[in-house]
C-alpha positions as CSV (number, residue, x, y, z in Angstrom):
1,M,-18.6,8.3,-8.4
2,K,-16.8,8.6,-11.7
3,Q,-15.9,5.4,-13.5
4,R,-13.3,4.4,-16.1
5,N,-13.9,1.1,-18.1
6,G,-16.7,0.2,-15.7
7,I,-14.5,0.5,-12.7
8,S,-14.9,3.2,-10.0
9,I,-11.9,5.5,-10.2
10,L,-11.6,5.1,-6.4
11,G,-11.0,1.5,-5.2
12,Y,-10.8,0.1,-1.7
13,G,-7.4,-1.2,-0.6
14,C,-8.4,-3.6,2.2
15,M,-4.9,-4.2,3.6
16,R,-5.3,-1.4,6.2
17,F,-8.5,-2.4,7.9
18,T,-8.5,-1.5,11.6
19,R,-7.1,-4.0,14.0
20,N,-7.8,-4.5,17.7
21,G,-4.5,-6.1,18.8
22,N,-4.0,-8.9,16.3
23,T,-7.7,-9.2,15.4
24,L,-9.4,-7.3,12.5
25,D,-12.3,-5.2,13.7
26,F,-15.2,-6.8,11.7
27,D,-18.0,-4.5,12.7
28,K,-16.0,-1.3,11.9
29,A,-14.7,-2.8,8.6
30,D,-18.3,-3.8,7.7
31,K,-19.7,-0.3,8.2
32,E,-16.8,1.3,6.2
33,F,-16.9,-1.3,3.4
34,M,-20.7,-0.8,2.9
35,R,-20.5,2.9,3.1
36,A,-18.0,2.8,0.3
37,V,-20.4,0.6,-1.7
38,E,-23.2,3.0,-1.1
39,L,-21.1,5.9,-2.5
40,G,-20.2,4.0,-5.7
41,V,-16.9,2.2,-5.0
42,N,-17.1,-1.1,-6.8
43,Y,-13.5,-2.3,-6.7
44,F,-12.1,-4.0,-3.6
45,D,-8.5,-5.4,-3.3
46,T,-7.1,-7.9,-0.9
47,A,-4.4,-10.6,-0.9
48,Y,-3.5,-14.0,0.4
49,I,-0.8,-12.8,2.7
50,Y,-2.7,-10.0,4.4
51,P,-3.4,-11.7,7.8
52,G,-7.2,-12.5,8.1
53,N,-8.0,-10.1,5.3
54,E,-9.5,-12.4,2.7
55,D,-11.7,-14.0,5.3
56,L,-13.0,-10.7,6.6
57,V,-13.8,-9.4,3.1
58,G,-15.6,-12.7,2.3
59,R,-17.7,-12.4,5.5
60,I,-18.7,-8.9,4.7
61,I,-19.7,-9.8,1.1
62,E,-21.6,-12.8,2.3
63,K,-23.4,-11.0,5.1
64,N,-24.6,-8.1,2.8
65,G,-25.3,-10.2,-0.3
66,I,-23.2,-7.9,-2.6
67,R,-21.0,-10.3,-4.5
68,D,-22.6,-9.4,-7.9
69,K,-22.4,-5.6,-7.1
70,I,-18.6,-5.4,-6.8
71,N,-15.3,-6.3,-8.5
72,L,-13.3,-8.4,-6.2
73,A,-9.5,-8.6,-6.6
74,T,-7.0,-10.9,-4.8
75,K,-3.6,-12.2,-5.5
76,L,-1.6,-15.4,-6.0
77,P,1.3,-15.6,-3.6
78,Q,3.7,-16.5,-6.4
79,Y,6.7,-16.4,-4.1
80,L,5.2,-19.5,-2.3
81,I,4.5,-21.5,-5.5
82,N,6.9,-24.3,-6.5
83,N,4.6,-26.6,-8.6
84,R,1.3,-26.9,-10.4
85,A,-0.5,-28.5,-7.4
86,A,0.3,-25.4,-5.3
87,L,-1.6,-23.2,-7.8
88,D,-4.8,-25.2,-7.2
89,K,-4.1,-25.3,-3.4
90,Y,-3.7,-21.6,-2.8
91,F,-6.5,-20.6,-5.2
92,A,-9.0,-23.0,-3.7
93,E,-8.1,-21.7,-0.2
94,E,-8.6,-18.1,-1.4
95,L,-12.1,-18.9,-2.9
96,K,-13.0,-20.5,0.4
97,R,-11.9,-17.5,2.5
98,L,-13.7,-15.1,0.2
99,R,-16.9,-17.2,0.1
100,T,-17.1,-17.0,-3.6
101,D,-16.7,-19.3,-6.7
102,Y,-14.9,-16.7,-8.8
103,V,-12.5,-13.7,-8.7
104,D,-13.0,-10.7,-10.9
105,Y,-9.3,-9.7,-10.9
106,Y,-6.6,-12.2,-10.0
107,L,-3.0,-10.8,-9.7
108,M,0.4,-12.4,-9.5
109,H,1.5,-10.8,-6.3
110,H,4.6,-8.7,-5.7
111,M,6.5,-9.2,-9.0
112,T,10.0,-7.6,-8.9
113,D,12.0,-9.7,-11.3
114,Y,11.4,-11.4,-14.6
115,A,12.8,-14.6,-13.2
116,Q,9.6,-14.9,-11.1
117,W,7.5,-15.0,-14.3
118,E,9.8,-17.6,-15.9
119,K,9.5,-19.8,-12.8
120,L,5.7,-19.6,-13.0
121,K,5.8,-20.3,-16.7
122,A,7.9,-23.4,-16.1
123,I,5.3,-24.9,-13.8
124,G,2.4,-24.2,-16.2
125,I,0.9,-20.9,-15.1
126,E,-0.2,-19.9,-18.6
127,E,-2.2,-23.1,-19.1
128,W,-3.6,-23.0,-15.6
129,L,-4.8,-19.4,-16.1
130,A,-6.4,-20.3,-19.4
131,E,-8.3,-23.1,-17.7
132,K,-9.5,-20.8,-14.9
133,K,-10.6,-18.1,-17.3
134,A,-12.4,-20.6,-19.5
135,S,-14.3,-21.9,-16.4
136,G,-15.2,-18.4,-15.3
137,Q,-13.3,-18.8,-11.9
138,I,-11.0,-16.0,-12.9
139,R,-12.4,-13.1,-15.0
140,N,-9.3,-11.0,-15.4
141,V,-5.5,-11.7,-14.9
142,G,-3.0,-9.2,-13.8
143,F,0.1,-8.6,-11.7
144,S,1.2,-6.3,-8.9
145,F,4.6,-4.9,-9.3
146,H,7.5,-3.5,-7.2
147,G,10.7,-3.1,-9.2
148,D,12.3,-1.0,-11.9
149,T,10.7,0.3,-15.1
150,N,12.6,-1.9,-17.5
151,T,11.6,-5.1,-15.6
152,F,8.0,-3.9,-15.5
153,K,8.0,-3.5,-19.3
154,K,9.5,-6.9,-19.7
155,I,6.9,-8.6,-17.6
156,L,4.2,-6.5,-19.3
157,N,5.1,-7.8,-22.7
158,A,5.5,-11.4,-21.5
159,Y,1.8,-12.3,-21.3
160,D,-1.6,-11.0,-22.5
161,W,-2.5,-9.3,-19.2
162,D,-5.8,-7.7,-18.4
163,S,-4.6,-5.4,-15.6
164,C,-1.6,-4.3,-13.5
165,L,-1.3,-2.8,-10.0
166,V,1.7,-0.5,-9.5
167,Q,3.0,1.8,-6.8
168,Y,2.6,5.3,-8.2
169,N,2.2,8.8,-6.8
170,Y,3.7,12.2,-7.5
171,L,6.8,11.3,-5.4
172,D,7.3,8.0,-7.4
173,E,6.7,9.5,-10.8
174,H,9.9,8.1,-12.2
175,T,10.7,5.2,-9.9
176,Q,9.4,1.6,-9.8
177,A,7.1,1.2,-12.9
178,G,6.8,5.0,-13.1
179,R,5.0,7.1,-15.5
180,A,6.7,5.3,-18.4
181,G,5.3,2.0,-17.2
182,V,1.8,3.3,-16.6
183,E,1.7,4.8,-20.1
184,A,3.1,1.6,-21.6
185,A,0.4,-0.6,-19.8
186,A,-2.4,1.7,-20.8
187,A,-1.2,1.7,-24.4
188,K,-1.5,-2.1,-24.4
189,G,-5.1,-1.8,-23.2
190,L,-4.5,-2.9,-19.6
191,K,-6.6,-1.5,-16.8
192,V,-4.1,0.3,-14.6
193,F,-4.6,0.2,-10.8
194,I,-2.6,2.3,-8.4
195,M,-1.5,1.5,-4.9
196,E,0.2,3.7,-2.4
197,P,-1.3,7.0,-3.8
198,L,-0.4,8.7,-0.5
199,R,2.9,6.9,-0.1
200,G,1.7,5.1,3.1
201,G,0.5,8.5,4.5
202,K,3.8,10.3,3.8
203,L,2.1,12.7,1.4
204,V,-0.3,13.6,4.1
205,D,0.9,13.1,7.7
206,L,4.7,13.3,7.1
207,L,4.9,16.3,4.8
208,P,7.7,18.8,5.8
209,E,6.5,22.0,7.3
210,K,7.3,24.0,4.2
211,A,5.1,21.8,2.1
212,K,2.2,22.0,4.7
213,K,2.4,25.8,4.6
214,E,2.4,25.9,0.8
215,I,-0.7,23.6,0.7
216,A,-2.5,25.6,3.4
217,N,-2.0,28.8,1.6
218,E,-2.8,27.6,-1.9
219,R,-5.9,29.2,-3.4
220,H,-7.9,26.0,-4.2
221,G,-8.2,25.1,-0.5
222,R,-7.4,21.4,-1.1
223,S,-6.0,19.0,1.4
224,P,-2.7,17.2,0.9
225,A,-4.6,14.0,0.1
226,E,-6.8,15.7,-2.4
227,W,-3.8,17.1,-4.3
228,A,-2.3,13.6,-4.4
229,F,-5.5,12.0,-5.7
230,R,-6.1,14.7,-8.2
231,W,-2.6,14.4,-9.6
232,L,-3.3,10.7,-10.3
233,W,-6.8,11.1,-11.7
234,N,-5.6,13.9,-13.9
235,Q,-3.9,11.1,-16.0
236,P,-6.4,9.3,-18.3
237,E,-4.2,6.2,-18.4
238,I,-5.1,5.4,-14.8
239,T,-8.2,3.3,-14.3
240,C,-8.5,3.1,-10.5
241,V,-6.7,4.4,-7.4
242,L,-6.7,2.2,-4.3
243,S,-7.0,3.9,-0.9
244,G,-6.6,2.0,2.4
245,M,-9.5,3.8,3.9
246,N,-10.3,3.1,7.6
247,S,-12.8,5.7,8.7
248,I,-16.2,6.9,7.4
249,D,-14.9,10.4,7.2
250,M,-12.0,9.3,5.0
251,I,-14.3,7.3,2.7
252,E,-16.8,10.2,2.3
253,E,-14.0,12.7,1.6
254,N,-12.3,10.5,-1.0
255,C,-15.6,9.7,-2.7
256,R,-16.4,13.4,-2.9
257,I,-13.1,14.0,-4.7
258,A,-13.7,11.0,-7.0
259,S,-17.1,12.4,-8.0
260,E,-15.6,15.8,-9.0
261,V,-12.3,15.2,-10.8
262,E,-11.8,15.1,-14.6
263,A,-8.8,13.7,-16.5
264,G,-6.6,16.5,-17.9
265,E,-7.9,19.1,-15.4
266,F,-4.3,20.1,-14.3
267,G,-2.8,23.2,-16.0
268,D,0.7,24.5,-15.8
269,E,-0.1,26.1,-12.4
270,E,-1.1,22.9,-10.7
271,K,1.8,20.9,-12.2
272,A,4.3,23.5,-11.0
273,F,2.7,23.4,-7.5
274,I,3.0,19.6,-7.3
275,A,6.7,19.9,-8.4
276,K,7.4,22.4,-5.6
277,I,5.8,20.1,-3.0
278,R,7.8,17.1,-4.3
279,N,11.0,19.0,-4.0
280,Y,10.3,19.9,-0.4
281,I,9.6,16.2,0.4
282,I,12.8,15.0,-1.3
283,E,14.8,17.5,0.8
284,S,13.6,16.1,4.1
285,T,13.2,12.3,3.5
286,K,15.7,10.0,5.3
287,V,14.2,6.6,4.6
288,N,12.1,5.7,1.6
289,C,9.6,3.7,3.7
290,T,5.8,3.6,2.9
291,G,4.8,1.7,6.0
292,C,3.5,-1.2,4.0
293,R,4.8,-3.7,6.7
294,Y,5.9,-6.3,4.2
295,C,9.1,-6.4,6.3
296,M,7.2,-7.6,9.3
297,P,7.1,-9.5,11.5
298,C,10.7,-9.2,12.5
299,P,11.9,-12.4,14.1
300,K,13.5,-10.4,16.9
301,G,10.5,-8.1,17.4
302,V,12.0,-4.8,15.9
303,D,9.1,-2.6,14.8
304,I,10.8,-1.4,11.6
305,P,8.1,0.8,10.1
306,A,7.5,2.6,13.4
307,I,11.2,3.4,13.8
308,F,11.5,4.7,10.2
309,S,8.3,6.7,10.6
310,C,9.7,8.4,13.7
311,Y,13.1,9.0,12.0
312,N,11.4,10.7,9.0
313,H,9.3,12.7,11.3
314,M,12.4,14.2,12.9
315,Y,13.2,15.8,9.6
316,S,9.8,16.5,8.1
317,E,8.7,18.4,11.2
318,N,11.5,18.7,13.9
319,K,13.8,16.5,15.8
320,N,12.1,16.8,19.1
321,S,8.7,15.8,17.8
322,G,10.2,12.8,16.0
323,R,12.0,11.7,19.2
324,L,8.9,12.2,21.3
325,E,6.9,10.1,18.9
326,Y,9.6,7.4,19.1
327,F,9.7,7.6,22.9
328,Q,5.9,7.2,23.2
329,T,5.3,4.6,20.4
330,V,8.4,2.4,20.4
331,A,10.7,3.0,23.3
332,L,8.2,2.8,26.2
333,R,6.7,-0.6,25.1
334,M,6.8,-3.3,27.8
335,T,7.9,-5.7,25.0
336,P,11.1,-4.2,23.4
337,A,10.8,-3.2,19.7
338,D,13.8,-1.0,19.2
339,A,16.6,-1.3,16.7
340,S,19.1,-2.7,19.2
341,L,17.3,-6.0,18.9
342,C,18.3,-6.4,15.3
343,V,20.7,-9.3,14.6
344,K,21.1,-8.3,10.9
345,C,19.6,-11.5,9.6
346,G,18.3,-9.7,6.5
347,K,14.9,-11.4,6.4
348,C,13.2,-8.0,6.2
349,E,15.2,-6.8,3.2
350,Q,14.1,-9.8,1.2
351,H,10.5,-8.6,1.4
352,C,10.9,-4.8,1.2
353,P,9.1,-3.4,-2.0
354,Q,11.3,-0.3,-1.8
355,S,14.6,-2.2,-1.7
356,I,15.6,-0.3,1.4
357,P,18.9,-1.4,3.1
358,I,16.9,-1.9,6.3
359,R,19.8,-3.1,8.5
360,E,22.0,-0.2,7.6
361,K,19.1,2.3,8.0
362,L,18.1,0.9,11.4
363,V,21.5,1.7,12.8
364,E,21.3,5.2,11.4
365,A,17.8,5.8,12.7
366,D,18.7,4.4,16.1
367,K,21.6,6.7,16.4
368,H,19.4,9.8,15.8
369,L,16.4,8.7,17.7
370,R,18.1,7.5,20.9
371,P,20.8,10.0,21.9
372,W,22.6,9.3,25.1
373,W,20.4,11.5,27.2
374,Q,17.2,9.9,26.0
375,K,18.5,6.5,27.1
376,I,18.7,7.8,30.7
377,Y,15.1,9.2,30.5
378,L,13.9,5.9,29.1
379,K,15.3,3.9,32.0
380,L,13.6,6.2,34.5
381,A,10.3,6.2,32.6
382,K,10.3,2.4,32.3
383,R,10.8,2.0,36.0
384,V,7.8,4.3,36.7
385,M,5.7,2.4,34.2
386,V,6.6,-1.0,35.4
387,G,6.0,0.1,39.0
388,R,2.5,1.4,38.1
389,K,1.8,-1.8,36.2
390,H,2.6,-4.0,39.2
């Protein structure tokens, strides 16, 4: 496994551990986590608001006695902080969940606006962080970011950060923090960590047919995921790329790539190829959704990411396959989850890192995914299913 600044260039994003219903699958996660450690991954990322996640990570670390072998990152839920006492409360809870007395990388979570940093400063975050670093409870301080490039640079220059975590991939090269933000952070000496390298799977599973054919016929024989990872690792400014790995095969394949790549290996041919794939994707995308599920849970039960995934699928492959996916994964549920339940409360939009006008896009997606004739089929199918259930 290659490293940059003592950090494995492949990191483990723990948000997407497998669930059985509402419960995280500990045994499966334990095997996958430890296989990654065996193959050289030494950076593991979690957060306070990932349900059950910090606790599961802590249990795995404690069970296997590996605390001193890894870099552990978690995040302060800054959006829940209103006073100095809350800083201590949430941090103490995180240490307890993680079964540790220190965190290697502690990030201000989900920064989108400079006003968030000003609010934290007003309640004494700088003094608090200095105390925690002096005591050794926090080794490095950073922030995770979803917003525009100018805001990123303003936050970047507001404090002596050790690291940052940004959404960055070949589709987001000039959005959010973007390449300009990545280069600015690296120039200041920050370790730059990357989330959403595959755009929530969009750069693998939801590629348009033209892009899939181009990749299949390209002379290097690389998978869509390998192209996305290599595009990132080609840039020496990037310290570590997080991947939400949830199978042994995925871990082993990603680790193989991370053991082979070199910064600066892309020539004009590879750069032109990525540009062509990017253009195919832009042509077909209807909703800029990564499937991160920050918009969930919807108070009325709408499965927003699933609906947007199916809608994009209609145009990345074909309309029938997208509608079939919707029919099977959303429409046939015994507990309704379709867009007709939306009451336009806007709660989802407050948490969306991509700033998607979710309420507007749900109406649009529903119109395309549920034509009049499908509604008739759905009624008949539900009658059959309910009859079988009883």
